Structures are given as C-alpha cells and as structure tokens.
KOLBA-620473 format. One record per residue: residue number from 1; residue in three letters; x, y, z of N, C-alpha, C, O in turn. Coordinates in nm, 2 decimals, m for minus. Layout:
BEGIN
PT   num   residuo      n_u      n_v      n_w     ca_u     ca_v     ca_w      c_u      c_v      c_w      o_u      o_v      o_w
PT   NUM       Ala        X        Y        Z        X        Y        Z        X        Y        Z        X        Y        Z
...
//
This chain:
BEGIN
PT   num   residuo      n_u      n_v      n_w     ca_u     ca_v     ca_w      c_u      c_v      c_w      o_u      o_v      o_w
PT     1       Unk    m3.81    m1.16    m2.25    m3.74    m1.20    m2.15    m3.60    m1.22    m2.17    m3.52    m1.17    m2.09
PT     2       Unk    m3.55    m1.30    m2.28    m3.42    m1.33    m2.29    m3.34    m1.18    m2.31    m3.23    m1.17    m2.27
PT     3       Unk    m3.39    m1.09    m2.36    m3.34    m0.96    m2.39    m3.31    m0.89    m2.28    m3.21    m0.81    m2.28
PT     4       Unk    m3.41    m0.91    m2.15    m3.38    m0.85    m2.02    m3.29    m0.93    m1.95    m3.21    m0.87    m1.87
PT     5       Unk    m3.28    m1.05    m1.96    m3.15    m1.14    m1.88    m3.03    m1.11    m1.94    m2.94    m1.09    m1.86
PT     6       Unk    m3.01    m1.11    m2.07    m2.88    m1.07    m2.13    m2.84    m0.91    m2.09    m2.72    m0.87    m2.08
PT     7       Unk    m2.96    m0.81    m2.09    m2.91    m0.70    m2.07    m2.86    m0.68    m1.90    m2.78    m0.59    m1.87
PT     8       Unk    m2.93    m0.76    m1.82    m2.89    m0.76    m1.68    m2.74    m0.81    m1.67    m2.65    m0.75    m1.60
PT     9       Unk    m2.71    m0.92    m1.75    m2.57    m0.99    m1.76    m2.47    m0.87    m1.81    m2.37    m0.85    m1.75
PT    10       Unk    m2.51    m0.80    m1.91    m2.42    m0.70    m1.96    m2.39    m0.58    m1.86    m2.29    m0.53    m1.84
PT    11       Unk    m2.51    m0.55    m1.80    m2.49    m0.44    m1.67    m2.39    m0.49    m1.57    m2.30    m0.41    m1.53
PT    12       Unk    m2.40    m0.62    m1.53    m2.32    m0.65    m1.43    m2.17    m0.66    m1.47    m2.08    m0.65    m1.39
PT    13       Unk    m2.15    m0.70    m1.61    m2.00    m0.71    m1.64    m1.95    m0.56    m1.65    m1.84    m0.53    m1.61
PT    14       Unk    m2.04    m0.49    m1.69    m1.97    m0.32    m1.68    m1.95    m0.28    m1.54    m1.86    m0.21    m1.52
PT    15       Unk    m2.03    m0.32    m1.45    m2.01    m0.30    m1.32    m1.89    m0.35    m1.25    m1.83    m0.29    m1.16
PT    16       Unk    m1.87    m0.48    m1.28    m1.75    m0.55    m1.25    m1.61    m0.48    m1.31    m1.50    m0.47    m1.25
PT    17       Unk    m1.63    m0.44    m1.42    m1.51    m0.38    m1.51    m1.47    m0.25    m1.43    m1.35    m0.21    m1.41
PT    18       Unk    m1.58    m0.18    m1.39    m1.57    m0.04    m1.32    m1.49    m0.07    m1.20    m1.39    m0.01    m1.17
PT    19       Unk    m1.55    m0.18    m1.11    m1.51    m0.20    m1.00    m1.34    m0.25    m0.99    m1.26    m0.21    m0.90
PT    20       Unk    m1.32    m0.32    m1.09    m1.17    m0.35    m1.10    m1.08    m0.24    m1.12    m0.96    m0.24    m1.08
PT    21       Unk    m1.13    m0.13    m1.22    m1.08    m0.01    m1.24    m1.04     0.07    m1.11    m0.93     0.11    m1.07
PT    22       Unk    m1.16     0.08    m1.04    m1.16     0.15    m0.90    m1.03     0.10    m0.82    m0.95     0.18    m0.76
PT    23       Unk    m1.02    m0.02    m0.82    m0.95    m0.11    m0.73    m0.80    m0.10    m0.77    m0.71    m0.08    m0.68
PT    24       Unk    m0.78    m0.11    m0.88    m0.64    m0.09    m0.94    m0.60     0.06    m0.92    m0.48     0.08    m0.89
PT    25       Unk    m0.67     0.15    m0.94    m0.65     0.29    m0.93    m0.60     0.31    m0.81    m0.50     0.38    m0.79
PT    26       Unk    m0.67     0.26    m0.70    m0.64     0.27    m0.55    m0.48     0.21    m0.52    m0.39     0.28    m0.46
PT    27       Unk    m0.46     0.09    m0.58    m0.34     0.01    m0.57    m0.24     0.09    m0.62    m0.14     0.11    m0.55
PT    28       Unk    m0.25     0.15    m0.73    m0.14     0.23    m0.80    m0.11     0.35    m0.73     0.00     0.39    m0.73
PT    29       Unk    m0.22     0.42    m0.66    m0.20     0.52    m0.60    m0.11     0.50    m0.45    m0.04     0.59    m0.42
PT    30       Unk    m0.13     0.41    m0.39    m0.02     0.37    m0.29     0.12     0.36    m0.33     0.22     0.38    m0.25
PT    31       Unk     0.14     0.32    m0.46     0.31     0.33    m0.50     0.33     0.45    m0.52     0.44     0.49    m0.50
PT    32       Unk     0.24     0.54    m0.56     0.28     0.69    m0.59     0.30     0.75    m0.48     0.39     0.83    m0.48
PT    33       Unk     0.21     0.73    m0.37     0.22     0.80    m0.23     0.34     0.75    m0.18     0.40     0.83    m0.11
PT    34       Unk     0.41     0.62    m0.19     0.52     0.59    m0.13     0.64     0.66    m0.19     0.74     0.69    m0.11
PT    35       Unk     0.64     0.68    m0.32     0.74     0.75    m0.38     0.76     0.88    m0.34     0.87     0.93    m0.33
PT    36       Unk     0.63     0.95    m0.30     0.66     1.09    m0.23     0.71     1.06    m0.10     0.79     1.14    m0.06
PT    37       Unk     0.68     0.96    m0.05     0.72     0.94     0.11     0.88     0.94     0.10     0.95     1.00     0.18
PT    38       Unk     0.93     0.87     0.00     1.07     0.86    m0.02     1.13     0.98    m0.04     1.23     1.02     0.02
PT    39       Unk     1.07     1.06    m0.12     1.12     1.20    m0.14     1.13     1.30    m0.03     1.21     1.38    m0.02
PT    40       Unk     1.01     1.27     0.07     0.99     1.34     0.18     1.10     1.32     0.29     1.15     1.41     0.36
PT    41       Unk     1.14     1.19     0.29     1.26     1.14     0.38     1.40     1.20     0.33     1.48     1.24     0.41
PT    42       Unk     1.41     1.22     0.20     1.53     1.27     0.15     1.56     1.43     0.17     1.67     1.48     0.20
PT    43       Unk     1.44     1.50     0.14     1.44     1.65     0.16     1.46     1.67     0.31     1.53     1.76     0.36
PT    44       Unk     1.37     1.58     0.39     1.37     1.62     0.55     1.52     1.60     0.60     1.57     1.69     0.67
PT    45       Unk     1.57     1.51     0.58     1.72     1.49     0.60     1.80     1.59     0.56     1.90     1.61     0.63
PT    46       Unk     1.77     1.66     0.46     1.86     1.77     0.40     1.82     1.90     0.46     1.88     2.00     0.43
PT    47       Unk     1.71     1.91     0.54     1.65     2.03     0.63     1.59     2.11     0.53     1.61     2.23     0.54
PT    48       Unk     1.52     2.06     0.43     1.43     2.13     0.33     1.29     2.12     0.38     1.20     2.07     0.31
PT    49       Unk     1.26     2.16     0.51     1.14     2.14     0.56     1.02     2.18     0.48     0.91     2.12     0.48
PT    50       Unk     1.04     2.32     0.42     0.93     2.34     0.35     0.88     2.25     0.22     0.76     2.24     0.19
PT    51       Unk     0.96     2.20     0.17     0.93     2.09     0.07     0.88     1.96     0.14     0.78     1.91     0.08
PT    52       Unk     0.93     1.92     0.25     0.88     1.84     0.34     0.74     1.83     0.37     0.68     1.73     0.36
PT    53       Unk     0.69     1.95     0.40     0.58     1.98     0.44     0.47     1.96     0.33     0.36     1.91     0.35
PT    54       Unk     0.51     2.01     0.21     0.45     2.02     0.08     0.42     1.87     0.06     0.31     1.83     0.04
PT    55       Unk     0.52     1.80     0.05     0.51     1.64     0.02     0.42     1.57     0.12     0.35     1.48     0.08
PT    56       Unk     0.41     1.60     0.26     0.32     1.56     0.35     0.19     1.58     0.32     0.11     1.48     0.31
PT    57       Unk     0.15     1.72     0.28     0.03     1.76     0.25    m0.03     1.70     0.11    m0.15     1.67     0.11
PT    58       Unk     0.07     1.67     0.00     0.05     1.59    m0.10    m0.01     1.45    m0.10    m0.10     1.41    m0.17
PT    59       Unk     0.06     1.37     0.01     0.04     1.24     0.05    m0.11     1.24     0.13    m0.19     1.16     0.10
PT    60       Unk    m0.14     1.34     0.22    m0.26     1.35     0.30    m0.36     1.37     0.19    m0.46     1.30     0.19
PT    61       Unk    m0.35     1.47     0.10    m0.45     1.45    m0.02    m0.44     1.33    m0.11    m0.54     1.32    m0.17
PT    62       Unk    m0.36     1.26    m0.12    m0.39     1.12    m0.18    m0.45     1.04    m0.11    m0.52     0.96    m0.17
PT    63       Unk    m0.44     1.03     0.03    m0.51     0.94     0.11    m0.67     0.96     0.10    m0.76     0.88     0.10
PT    64       Unk    m0.67     1.08     0.11    m0.83     1.15     0.09    m0.88     1.09    m0.03    m0.99     1.03    m0.03
PT    65       Unk    m0.80     1.10    m0.14    m0.85     1.05    m0.27    m0.87     0.90    m0.26    m0.96     0.85    m0.32
PT    66       Unk    m0.80     0.83    m0.20    m0.81     0.67    m0.18    m0.94     0.67    m0.10    m1.03     0.61    m0.16
PT    67       Unk    m0.96     0.72     0.00    m1.08     0.68     0.07    m1.21     0.74    m0.03    m1.32     0.69    m0.01
PT    68       Unk    m1.20     0.82    m0.11    m1.32     0.85    m0.22    m1.33     0.74    m0.30    m1.44     0.69    m0.33
PT    69       Unk    m1.22     0.70    m0.35    m1.23     0.58    m0.43    m1.30     0.46    m0.38    m1.37     0.38    m0.44
PT    70       Unk    m1.28     0.46    m0.24    m1.34     0.34    m0.16    m1.48     0.36    m0.14    m1.57     0.27    m0.14
PT    71       Unk    m1.50     0.47    m0.13    m1.64     0.51    m0.11    m1.74     0.50    m0.24    m1.86     0.45    m0.25
PT    72       Unk    m1.65     0.54    m0.33    m1.73     0.53    m0.47    m1.76     0.37    m0.51    m1.86     0.33    m0.57
PT    73       Unk    m1.68     0.30    m0.47    m1.67     0.15    m0.49    m1.78     0.09    m0.41    m1.87     0.01    m0.46
PT    74       Unk    m1.77     0.13    m0.29    m1.91     0.11    m0.20    m2.03     0.13    m0.24    m2.12     0.04    m0.24
PT    75       Unk    m2.05     0.26    m0.29    m2.18     0.30    m0.33    m2.22     0.27    m0.48    m2.33     0.28    m0.52
PT    76       Unk    m2.12     0.23    m0.56    m2.16     0.20    m0.72    m2.15     0.06    m0.74    m2.21     0.02    m0.84
PT    77       Unk    m2.07    m0.02    m0.66    m2.05    m0.16    m0.69    m2.10    m0.24    m0.61    m2.19    m0.31    m0.64
PT    78       Unk    m2.05    m0.23    m0.46    m2.08    m0.31    m0.37    m2.22    m0.30    m0.33    m2.28    m0.41    m0.33
PT    79       Unk    m2.31    m0.18    m0.29    m2.44    m0.17    m0.28    m2.52    m0.24    m0.37    m2.60    m0.32    m0.33
PT    80       Unk    m2.48    m0.20    m0.52    m2.56    m0.25    m0.63    m2.55    m0.40    m0.68    m2.62    m0.45    m0.77
PT    81       Unk    m2.45    m0.47    m0.59    m2.43    m0.60    m0.61    m2.39    m0.64    m0.76    m2.45    m0.73    m0.82
PT    82       Unk    m2.28    m0.57    m0.80    m2.23    m0.61    m0.93    m2.18    m0.73    m0.95    m2.18    m0.78    m1.06
PT    83       Unk    m2.13    m0.79    m0.84    m2.08    m0.92    m0.84    m2.16    m1.01    m0.76    m2.26    m0.96    m0.70
PT    84       Unk    m2.13    m1.15    m0.75    m2.20    m1.24    m0.68    m2.18    m1.20    m0.52    m2.08    m1.14    m0.49
PT    85       Unk    m2.28    m1.22    m0.42    m2.25    m1.16    m0.28    m2.10    m1.20    m0.23    m2.02    m1.12    m0.19
PT    86       Unk    m2.07    m1.32    m0.25    m1.93    m1.35    m0.20    m1.81    m1.27    m0.26    m1.73    m1.21    m0.19
PT    87       Unk    m1.82    m1.28    m0.40    m1.73    m1.22    m0.46    m1.71    m1.06    m0.43    m1.61    m1.00    m0.41
PT    88       Unk    m1.83    m1.01    m0.42    m1.84    m0.85    m0.38    m1.77    m0.83    m0.23    m1.70    m0.74    m0.21
PT    89       Unk    m1.79    m0.92    m0.16    m1.74    m0.91    m0.04    m1.57    m0.91    m0.03    m1.49    m0.83     0.03
PT    90       Unk    m1.53    m1.02    m0.12    m1.39    m1.03    m0.14    m1.33    m0.92    m0.21    m1.22    m0.89    m0.18
PT    91       Unk    m1.38    m0.86    m0.31    m1.34    m0.73    m0.38    m1.33    m0.62    m0.29    m1.24    m0.54    m0.30
PT    92       Unk    m1.42    m0.61    m0.20    m1.43    m0.50    m0.10    m1.32    m0.49     0.00    m1.25    m0.39     0.03
PT    93       Unk    m1.30    m0.62     0.06    m1.20    m0.66     0.14    m1.06    m0.63     0.08    m0.97    m0.59     0.16
PT    94       Unk    m1.04    m0.65    m0.04    m0.91    m0.61    m0.13    m0.88    m0.47    m0.13    m0.77    m0.42    m0.11
PT    95       Unk    m1.02    m0.38    m0.15    m1.01    m0.25    m0.14    m0.97    m0.18    m0.02    m0.90    m0.08    m0.01
PT    96       Unk    m1.03    m0.27     0.09    m0.98    m0.20     0.22    m0.83    m0.22     0.26    m0.76    m0.14     0.32
PT    97       Unk    m0.80    m0.36     0.22    m0.64    m0.39     0.22    m0.55    m0.27     0.17    m0.45    m0.22     0.22
PT    98       Unk    m0.60    m0.24     0.05    m0.51    m0.14    m0.01    m0.52     0.00     0.06    m0.42     0.07     0.07
PT    99       Unk    m0.63     0.03     0.10    m0.65     0.16     0.16    m0.57     0.15     0.29    m0.51     0.25     0.33
PT   100       Unk    m0.56     0.06     0.36    m0.47     0.04     0.49    m0.33     0.07     0.46    m0.26     0.13     0.53
PT   101       Unk    m0.28     0.01     0.33    m0.16     0.06     0.30    m0.13     0.21     0.29    m0.04     0.27     0.35
PT   102       Unk    m0.22     0.26     0.21    m0.23     0.41     0.21    m0.22     0.48     0.32    m0.15     0.59     0.33
PT   103       Unk    m0.30     0.42     0.43    m0.30     0.49     0.57    m0.17     0.51     0.62    m0.12     0.62     0.66
PT   104       Unk    m0.10     0.37     0.62     0.02     0.35     0.68     0.13     0.45     0.62     0.22     0.50     0.69
PT   105       Unk     0.11     0.49     0.48     0.21     0.58     0.42     0.18     0.70     0.48     0.28     0.77     0.52
PT   106       Unk     0.04     0.75     0.49     0.03     0.89     0.53     0.04     0.90     0.69     0.06     1.01     0.74
PT   107       Unk     0.05     0.78     0.77     0.09     0.81     0.90     0.26     0.81     0.92     0.30     0.88     1.02
PT   108       Unk     0.33     0.75     0.84     0.46     0.77     0.81     0.49     0.89     0.79     0.55     0.94     0.89
PT   109       Unk     0.46     0.96     0.69     0.50     1.09     0.68     0.46     1.20     0.78     0.52     1.30     0.79
PT   110       Unk     0.37     1.18     0.83     0.31     1.26     0.93     0.41     1.27     1.06     0.45     1.37     1.12
PT   111       Unk     0.45     1.13     1.09     0.55     1.12     1.19     0.67     1.17     1.16     0.74     1.23     1.25
PT   112       Unk     0.71     1.15     1.04     0.85     1.21     0.99     0.85     1.35     1.00     0.95     1.40     1.05
PT   113       Unk     0.75     1.42     0.97     0.73     1.56     0.98     0.69     1.64     1.09     0.65     1.76     1.09
PT   114       Unk     0.69     1.55     1.21     0.66     1.61     1.37     0.77     1.70     1.39     0.74     1.82     1.42
PT   115       Unk     0.89     1.68     1.38     1.00     1.76     1.43     1.11     1.78     1.33     1.12     1.69     1.25
PT   116       Unk     1.19     1.87     1.34     1.32     1.89     1.26     1.42     1.80     1.32     1.46     1.82     1.43
PT   117       Unk     1.46     1.70     1.23     1.56     1.62     1.28     1.67     1.62     1.18     1.66     1.67     1.07
PT   118       Unk     1.80     1.56     1.23     1.92     1.58     1.16     1.95     1.44     1.10     1.89     1.33     1.13
PT   119       Unk     2.05     1.44     1.01     2.10     1.33     0.94     2.12     1.21     1.02     2.10     1.10     0.97
PT   120       Unk     2.17     1.21     1.15     2.19     1.11     1.25     2.09     1.03     1.29     2.10     0.93     1.36
PT   121       Unk     1.97     1.07     1.24     1.83     0.99     1.26     1.85     0.86     1.14     1.80     0.75     1.17
PT   122       Unk     1.91     0.88     1.04     1.90     0.76     0.95     2.03     0.70     0.93     2.12     0.75     0.85
PT   123       Unk     2.04     0.59     0.99     2.17     0.52     0.97     2.17     0.46     0.82     2.06     0.46     0.75
PT   124       Unk     2.28     0.41     0.77     2.29     0.36     0.63     2.19     0.25     0.60     2.13     0.26     0.49
PT   125       Unk     2.16     0.15     0.70     2.05     0.06     0.69     1.91     0.11     0.65     1.84     0.04     0.58
PT   126       Unk     1.88     0.25     0.71     1.77     0.31     0.67     1.73     0.32     0.51     1.63     0.30     0.45
PT   127       Unk     1.85     0.38     0.46     1.84     0.37     0.31     1.80     0.26     0.22     1.72     0.25     0.13
PT   128       Unk     1.87     0.16     0.28     1.84     0.02     0.24     1.69    m0.05     0.27     1.63    m0.13     0.20
PT   129       Unk     1.65     0.01     0.38     1.50    m0.04     0.43     1.40     0.04     0.33     1.30    m0.02     0.29
PT   130       Unk     1.43     0.16     0.29     1.35     0.24     0.21     1.35     0.17     0.08     1.25     0.13     0.03
PT   131       Unk     1.47     0.15     0.02     1.48     0.07    m0.11     1.40    m0.05    m0.13     1.34    m0.09    m0.23
PT   132       Unk     1.41    m0.12    m0.02     1.35    m0.26     0.01     1.18    m0.24    m0.01     1.11    m0.30    m0.08
PT   133       Unk     1.15    m0.14     0.08     1.01    m0.12     0.09     0.96    m0.06    m0.06     0.84    m0.09    m0.09
PT   134       Unk     1.02     0.02    m0.13     0.99     0.06    m0.23     0.97    m0.07    m0.34     0.89    m0.06    m0.43
PT   135       Unk     1.05    m0.17    m0.33     1.04    m0.30    m0.41     0.91    m0.37    m0.37     0.84    m0.43    m0.45
PT   136       Unk     0.89    m0.36    m0.24     0.76    m0.45    m0.18     0.66    m0.37    m0.23     0.55    m0.43    m0.27
PT   137       Unk     0.65    m0.23    m0.25     0.53    m0.16    m0.32     0.51    m0.18    m0.46     0.40    m0.17    m0.51
PT   138       Unk     0.62    m0.21    m0.53     0.62    m0.22    m0.68     0.57    m0.36    m0.71     0.51    m0.38    m0.81
PT   139       Unk     0.60    m0.47    m0.59     0.54    m0.61    m0.62     0.40    m0.61    m0.57     0.32    m0.68    m0.63
PT   140       Unk     0.37    m0.53    m0.47     0.23    m0.52    m0.42     0.14    m0.48    m0.54     0.03    m0.55    m0.55
PT   141       Unk     0.16    m0.40    m0.62     0.10    m0.34    m0.73     0.09    m0.44    m0.86    m0.01    m0.44    m0.94
PT   142       Unk     0.20    m0.53    m0.87     0.21    m0.63    m0.98     0.12    m0.75    m0.95     0.05    m0.81    m1.03
PT   143       Unk     0.13    m0.79    m0.82     0.06    m0.92    m0.77    m0.09    m0.87    m0.77    m0.18    m0.96    m0.78
PT   144       Unk    m0.13    m0.74    m0.75    m0.27    m0.73    m0.75    m0.33    m0.70    m0.90    m0.45    m0.71    m0.92
PT   145       Unk    m0.25    m0.65    m1.00    m0.27    m0.64    m1.12    m0.28    m0.78    m1.20    m0.36    m0.80    m1.30
PT   146       Unk    m0.19    m0.87    m1.16    m0.18    m1.01    m1.20    m0.30    m1.08    m1.15    m0.35    m1.18    m1.21
PT   147       Unk    m0.35    m1.06    m1.05    m0.46    m1.14    m0.98    m0.58    m1.14    m1.10    m0.63    m1.24    m1.13
PT   148       Unk    m0.60    m1.03    m1.16    m0.72    m1.02    m1.26    m0.67    m1.07    m1.40    m0.75    m1.06    m1.50
PT   149       Unk    m0.53    m1.12    m1.41    m0.51    m1.17    m1.55    m0.45    m1.30    m1.53    m0.51    m1.39    m1.60
PT   150       Unk    m0.36    m1.33    m1.45    m0.29    m1.46    m1.42    m0.24    m1.51    m1.30    m0.13    m1.47    m1.25
PT   151       Unk    m0.33    m1.60    m1.24    m0.28    m1.64    m1.09    m0.13    m1.69    m1.08    m0.07    m1.67    m0.98
PT   152       Unk    m0.09    m1.75    m1.17     0.05    m1.80    m1.16     0.15    m1.68    m1.17     0.25    m1.69    m1.10
PT   153       Unk     0.13    m1.59    m1.23     0.21    m1.45    m1.24     0.19    m1.38    m1.09     0.28    m1.32    m1.03
PT   154       Unk     0.07    m1.38    m1.05     0.05    m1.30    m0.93     0.11    m1.37    m0.81     0.16    m1.31    m0.72
PT   155       Unk     0.10    m1.52    m0.81     0.17    m1.59    m0.71     0.31    m1.57    m0.70     0.37    m1.57    m0.59
PT   156       Unk     0.37    m1.54    m0.83     0.51    m1.53    m0.84     0.57    m1.39    m0.78     0.68    m1.37    m0.73
PT   157       Unk     0.47    m1.31    m0.81     0.48    m1.15    m0.75     0.50    m1.16    m0.60     0.59    m1.11    m0.53
PT   158       Unk     0.39    m1.23    m0.56     0.37    m1.27    m0.42     0.48    m1.30    m0.35     0.51    m1.24    m0.25
PT   159       Unk     0.55    m1.42    m0.41     0.66    m1.49    m0.34     0.78    m1.40    m0.34     0.87    m1.40    m0.25
PT   160       Unk     0.78    m1.32    m0.44     0.91    m1.23    m0.44     0.88    m1.11    m0.33     0.97    m1.06    m0.26
PT   161       Unk     0.76    m1.08    m0.32     0.74    m0.96    m0.22     0.75    m1.02    m0.08     0.78    m0.94     0.01
PT   162       Unk     0.74    m1.13    m0.05     0.77    m1.19     0.08     0.92    m1.22     0.09     0.97    m1.20     0.20
PT   163       Unk     1.00    m1.25     0.00     1.13    m1.26     0.01     1.19    m1.12     0.04     1.28    m1.11     0.13
PT   164       Unk     1.14    m1.02    m0.03     1.18    m0.88    m0.01     1.15    m0.81     0.14     1.22    m0.73     0.21
PT   165       Unk     1.03    m0.85     0.18     0.98    m0.83     0.30     1.06    m0.89     0.41     1.07    m0.83     0.52
PT   166       Unk     1.11    m1.00     0.40     1.19    m1.06     0.51     1.33    m0.98     0.51     1.40    m0.98     0.61
PT   167       Unk     1.37    m0.92     0.40     1.49    m0.85     0.41     1.47    m0.71     0.48     1.56    m0.66     0.55
PT   168       Unk     1.36    m0.65     0.45     1.31    m0.53     0.53     1.31    m0.56     0.69     1.36    m0.48     0.78
PT   169       Unk     1.26    m0.70     0.73     1.25    m0.73     0.87     1.40    m0.73     0.93     1.43    m0.68     1.03
PT   170       Unk     1.48    m0.79     0.86     1.62    m0.80     0.89     1.69    m0.68     0.91     1.76    m0.67     1.01
PT   171       Unk     1.68    m0.57     0.83     1.72    m0.43     0.85     1.65    m0.36     0.96     1.71    m0.29     1.04
PT   172       Unk     1.51    m0.39     0.97     1.46    m0.34     1.09     1.52    m0.37     1.23     1.52    m0.29     1.32
PT   173       Unk     1.56    m0.50     1.23     1.61    m0.55     1.37     1.76    m0.49     1.38     1.81    m0.45     1.49
PT   174       Unk     1.84    m0.48     1.27     1.97    m0.41     1.27     1.95    m0.27     1.32     2.04    m0.23     1.39
PT   175       Unk     1.85    m0.18     1.29     1.83    m0.04     1.33     1.77    m0.05     1.46     1.79     0.04     1.54
PT   176       Unk     1.70    m0.15     1.50     1.64    m0.15     1.61     1.75    m0.17     1.73     1.74    m0.12     1.84
PT   177       Unk     1.85    m0.26     1.69     1.95    m0.29     1.79     2.03    m0.15     1.81     2.06    m0.12     1.92
PT   178       Unk     2.06    m0.09     1.73     2.11     0.05     1.74     2.04     0.14     1.82     2.10     0.21     1.89
PT   179       Unk     1.90     0.13     1.81     1.82     0.22     1.90     1.83     0.17     2.05     1.85     0.24     2.15
PT   180       Unk     1.82     0.04     2.06     1.83    m0.02     2.19     1.96     0.01     2.27     1.96     0.02     2.39
PT   181       Unk     2.07     0.02     2.19     2.20     0.06     2.24     2.23     0.21     2.25     2.35     0.25     2.27
PT   182       Unk     2.13     0.27     2.22     2.17     0.43     2.22     2.25     0.49     2.10     2.30     0.60     2.09
PT   183       Unk     2.26     0.41     2.01     2.36     0.46     1.91     2.29     0.57     1.81     2.36     0.63     1.73
PT   184       Unk     2.15     0.59     1.82     2.09     0.68     1.73     2.01     0.77     1.83     1.99     0.74     1.95
PT   185       Unk     1.96     0.86     1.77     1.91     0.98     1.85     1.75     0.94     1.90     1.68     0.86     1.84
PT   186       Unk     1.73     0.99     2.00     1.58     0.95     2.03     1.48     1.00     1.94     1.47     1.11     1.90
PT   187       Unk     1.40     0.91     1.90     1.28     0.92     1.80     1.29     0.86     1.67     1.20     0.85     1.59
PT   188       Unk     1.44     0.80     1.66     1.46     0.73     1.55     1.37     0.62     1.53     1.32     0.60     1.42
PT   189       Unk     1.35     0.54     1.66     1.27     0.42     1.65     1.14     0.45     1.60     1.08     0.37     1.52
PT   190       Unk     1.07     0.57     1.64     0.95     0.60     1.59     0.94     0.60     1.45     0.86     0.52     1.39
PT   191       Unk     1.01     0.67     1.38     1.02     0.67     1.24     1.04     0.55     1.17     0.98     0.52     1.07
PT   192       Unk     1.14     0.47     1.23     1.16     0.34     1.18     1.03     0.27     1.19     0.99     0.23     1.08
PT   193       Unk     0.97     0.24     1.31     0.85     0.18     1.32     0.73     0.21     1.21     0.67     0.12     1.16
PT   194       Unk     0.70     0.32     1.18     0.59     0.37     1.08     0.65     0.33     0.97     0.57     0.28     0.89
PT   195       Unk     0.76     0.34     0.93     0.81     0.31     0.79     0.81     0.14     0.76     0.79     0.09     0.65
PT   196       Unk     0.83     0.09     0.87     0.83    m0.06     0.84     0.69    m0.11     0.83     0.67    m0.21     0.76
PT   197       Unk     0.61    m0.05     0.90     0.45    m0.10     0.90     0.41    m0.10     0.75     0.33    m0.19     0.70
PT   198       Unk     0.46    m0.01     0.67     0.41     0.01     0.53     0.42    m0.13     0.46     0.32    m0.17     0.41
PT   199       Unk     0.54    m0.20     0.46     0.57    m0.32     0.40     0.48    m0.43     0.48     0.41    m0.51     0.41
PT   200       Unk     0.49    m0.43     0.60     0.40    m0.55     0.68     0.27    m0.54     0.64     0.20    m0.64     0.62
PT   201       Unk     0.22    m0.40     0.63     0.06    m0.39     0.58     0.03    m0.44     0.43    m0.08    m0.48     0.41
PT   202       Unk     0.13    m0.43     0.33     0.13    m0.46     0.21     0.15    m0.62     0.21     0.08    m0.68     0.13
PT   203       Unk     0.22    m0.68     0.29     0.24    m0.83     0.30     0.12    m0.90     0.33     0.09    m1.01     0.28
PT   204       Unk     0.04    m0.82     0.43    m0.07    m0.87     0.48    m0.21    m0.86     0.36    m0.30    m0.94     0.36
PT   205       Unk    m0.18    m0.76     0.28    m0.28    m0.75     0.18    m0.26    m0.88     0.08    m0.36    m0.94     0.03
PT   206       Unk    m0.14    m0.91     0.06    m0.09    m1.00    m0.04    m0.14    m1.14     0.02    m0.18    m1.23    m0.05
PT   207       Unk    m0.12    m1.15     0.14    m0.17    m1.28     0.22    m0.31    m1.31     0.18    m0.34    m1.42     0.16
PT   208       Unk    m0.40    m1.22     0.18    m0.54    m1.22     0.17    m0.55    m1.25     0.02    m0.64    m1.32    m0.01
PT   209       Unk    m0.48    m1.20    m0.07    m0.49    m1.23    m0.21    m0.44    m1.37    m0.25    m0.50    m1.43    m0.34
PT   210       Unk    m0.36    m1.42    m0.19    m0.31    m1.58    m0.19    m0.41    m1.66    m0.15    m0.44    m1.76    m0.21
PT   211       Unk    m0.49    m1.62    m0.04    m0.60    m1.69     0.01    m0.72    m1.70    m0.11    m0.78    m1.80    m0.14
PT   212       Unk    m0.73    m1.60    m0.16    m0.85    m1.58    m0.28    m0.78    m1.68    m0.39    m0.85    m1.77    m0.44
PT   213       Unk    m0.67    m1.66    m0.43    m0.63    m1.74    m0.54    m0.63    m1.89    m0.52    m0.67    m1.96    m0.61
PT   214       Unk    m0.60    m1.93    m0.39    m0.60    m2.07    m0.36    m0.76    m2.12    m0.36    m0.80    m2.23    m0.39
PT   215       Unk    m0.84    m2.01    m0.31    m1.00    m2.06    m0.32    m1.04    m2.08    m0.44    m1.10    m2.18    m0.46
PT   216       Unk    m1.01    m2.01    m0.55    m1.08    m2.00    m0.67    m1.01    m2.06    m0.80    m1.03    m2.04    m0.91
PT   217       Unk    m0.89    m2.14    m0.74    m0.81    m2.18    m0.86    m0.88    m2.33    m0.88    m0.84    m2.41    m0.97
//
C-alpha cells in the first residue's frame, strides 16, 4: 500500500514537471514569434515582400505549434489530473493566456501582409513602439519563468512589464493622433492597433499571474 501511494506521488510530480515544461515552451515560443514579426515589419517596409510572406508563414506555423502544445497539455496533464483540480485549472488558464499572445502576433503579421505598403506607414514612434513591445515580451517570458522559482522576482518582472506597457500606450496615442489628423496613410491605424494588442494581451496574462501569486503567497 505505501509503495502504491508513493508511486502515485512520483507519477504526479513527473506530470507536473512535464506540464511546466510544456507551458514554458509555449511562453518562449511567443517571444520567438514576436522577433519574427519585428523582422517582418522591417523587410515589409523595405519592400522585400517575398521575405515578408515567408516570415508570415513561419509565424502561422509557430501559432499552430502553440495550439499543439496547448492540446498536449490538455490531453496529458489536464485530463489526467496531474495537479490538484484547482491548480490544474490555473495552469491551463496560464496556458490559454500565453496562447492568446501568440494569436495576437499571428493576427498582427497577417494584417501587415495584407497589402504592399510604403515607408510612410511607419512614423518614428512606431519603431519605438516595436522596441518597447519587444521588451514587454522579454519581461513576459521572465515573469512566467520566475513564477515557478521565485515570486519576488516574478513580481518585479511584472512591475517592469507594466511600466513598459505604459510607454507603449503613450506611443500608441501619439501615432493615433497622427492618424486622426490624416498625417499618415490610410491603413496605418489598422497595423498600429493589431501591434499594440500584443503588449495589451501580454499584460493581461501577467495580471492573472499576479492574482495567482497573491493567492498562493
């Protein structure tokens, strides 16, 4: 009987470790996808549309890979109840939040590649917005990694993310103002909106992480 009990505990711990690995794989995949999106913006504005389409397809493939990771988590971890019921639900919600970030990146690159556009679509502030969003993604990964190691470090990364996200918001409204005043080509606003949604969704995922840290501290 004791052997069966400890065997069950060991099996559960292996399942939990696998679940964490799957989740962090998905989180890291979002950062890789955003880096490809940044490259896509660069080549698209330089009229290298062929490379832009290649990057779009690579990101779409990565989004499909993210869906597969989420499905594997559901089928091998969630259904088999490797965690306590409440923790299992929380882990799956974390997985869904990361997957939504990936969805936002995929949508952004699809919108970018809808038509051939010129340099005037991208005011200087857009480059700054991309740089800030890249920092948001970096902190998104760190906060999620630290969540499994050290709540204090995770909370610190979360606070930094929120500060950078505020800078993204400021840049968004500067560009939005230029759009409203017809200083930028028609369609700029659409690219701006889908790009900004990436950092918004990442921040929403971190907000949920903060709730969990407060709950389990």
